[in-house]
C-alpha positions in Angstrom: 0.0 0.0 0.0 1.4 3.4 -0.9 0.9 6.4 1.3 1.9 10.0 1.5 3.8 11.5 -1.4 4.2 8.1 -3.1 0.4 7.7 -3.1 -0.1 11.2 -4.5 2.5 10.6 -7.2 0.8 7.4 -8.2 -2.5 9.2 -8.3 -1.0 11.9 -10.5 0.4 9.3 -12.8 -2.9 7.5 -13.1 -4.7 10.8 -13.8 -2.2 11.5 -16.5 -3.0 8.1 -18.1 -6.7 8.9 -18.0 -6.1 12.2 -19.5 -4.0 10.7 -22.3 -6.7 8.2 -23.0 -9.4 10.9 -23.1 -7.3 13.1 -25.4 -6.7 10.1 -27.7 -10.4 9.2 -27.8 -11.3 12.8 -28.7 -8.6 13.2 -31.3 -9.6 9.9 -32.9 -13.2 10.9 -33.0 -14.2 8.1 -30.6 -15.6 10.6 -28.1 -18.0 13.2 -29.4 -20.2 14.9 -26.9 -23.2 17.2 -26.9 -21.8 20.7 -26.2 -24.0 21.3 -23.2 -23.0 18.1 -21.5 -19.4 18.5 -22.4 -19.3 21.9 -20.9 -20.9 20.6 -17.7 -18.3 17.9 -17.4 -15.5 20.4 -18.3 -16.7 22.7 -15.5 -16.4 19.8 -12.9 -12.8 19.2 -14.0 -12.0 22.9 -13.8 -13.6 23.2 -10.3 -11.4 20.3 -9.2 -8.3 22.0 -10.7 -9.3 25.2 -8.9 -9.5 23.3 -5.6 -6.0 21.9 -6.2 -4.7 25.4 -7.1 -6.1 26.8 -3.8 -4.4 24.0 -1.8 -1.2 24.5 -3.7 -1.2 28.2 -2.8 -1.5 27.3 0.8 1.2 24.6 1.0 3.7 27.1 2.5 1.6 26.9 5.6 2.5 23.2 5.9 6.1 24.0 6.6 6.7 24.4 10.3 9.8 26.5 10.5 12.2 25.9 13.4 9.6 23.5 14.9 12.2 20.8 15.5 14.8 22.8 17.3 17.8 24.7 16.2 20.2 21.8 16.2 21.6 19.4 13.6 18.7 16.9 13.9 16.1 19.6 14.1 17.4 21.3 11.0 17.6 18.0 9.1 13.9 17.2 10.0 12.9 20.7 9.0 14.6 20.4 5.7 13.1 16.9 5.1 9.6 18.3 5.5 10.4 21.4 3.4 11.7 19.1 0.6 8.5 17.1 0.8 6.6 20.3 0.0 9.0 22.0 -2.4 11.2 19.5 -4.4 10.8 20.5 -8.1 9.7 17.1 -9.5 8.4 15.1 -6.5 7.3 17.7 -3.9 3.8 18.4 -3.0 3.7 21.7 -4.9 5.0 20.0 -8.1 2.5 17.2 -7.9 -0.4 19.5 -7.2 0.7 21.7 -10.1 0.9 18.7 -12.4 -2.6 17.4 -11.3 -4.1 20.9 -11.7 -2.7 21.0 -15.3 -4.0 17.5 -16.1 -7.5 18.4 -14.9 -7.5 21.5 -17.0 -6.3 19.5 -20.0 -9.2 17.1 -19.4 -11.7 19.9 -19.3 -10.3 21.2 -22.6 -10.6 17.7 -24.1 -14.3 17.5 -23.3 -14.8 21.0 -24.8 -12.9 19.8 -27.9 -15.2 16.8 -28.2 -18.2 19.2 -28.2 -16.5 21.3 -30.9 -16.0 18.2 -33.0 -19.7 17.3 -32.7 -20.7 20.8 -33.7 -18.3 20.7 -36.7 -19.8 17.3 -37.7 -23.3 18.7 -37.4 -22.4 21.8 -39.4 -20.8 19.6 -42.1 -23.9 17.3 -42.3 -26.1 20.4 -42.6 -24.0 21.8 -45.4 -24.1 18.4 -47.2 -27.9 18.2 -46.9 -28.2 21.7 -48.4 -26.1 20.9 -51.5 
């Protein structure tokens, strides 16, 4: 069982896989949605992305400065927890930023699927009027 940052990283990876699958389905014409429904789904993903953005902006509050004492061990513990939040590729901020971006990409994919449906409808209408 994974926990903590490993669990969050695994979740981000799984979300990235779902996003890639969604994008492929849209790009291949396998997912074409009614514009109204696609917008409703896209808004849900954007709301989730906004929630992650708000959490990401508050992550600095997670770092307890000088909470472990001003000694070698205390400074090492403090640095360890600061790294868990701020490391560029694996820290909490990086993972939340990645997940926020993925959710926004998924929202756009749903909007693109609606655009594709509208384009197909417009093309069918033009062909009927020929």
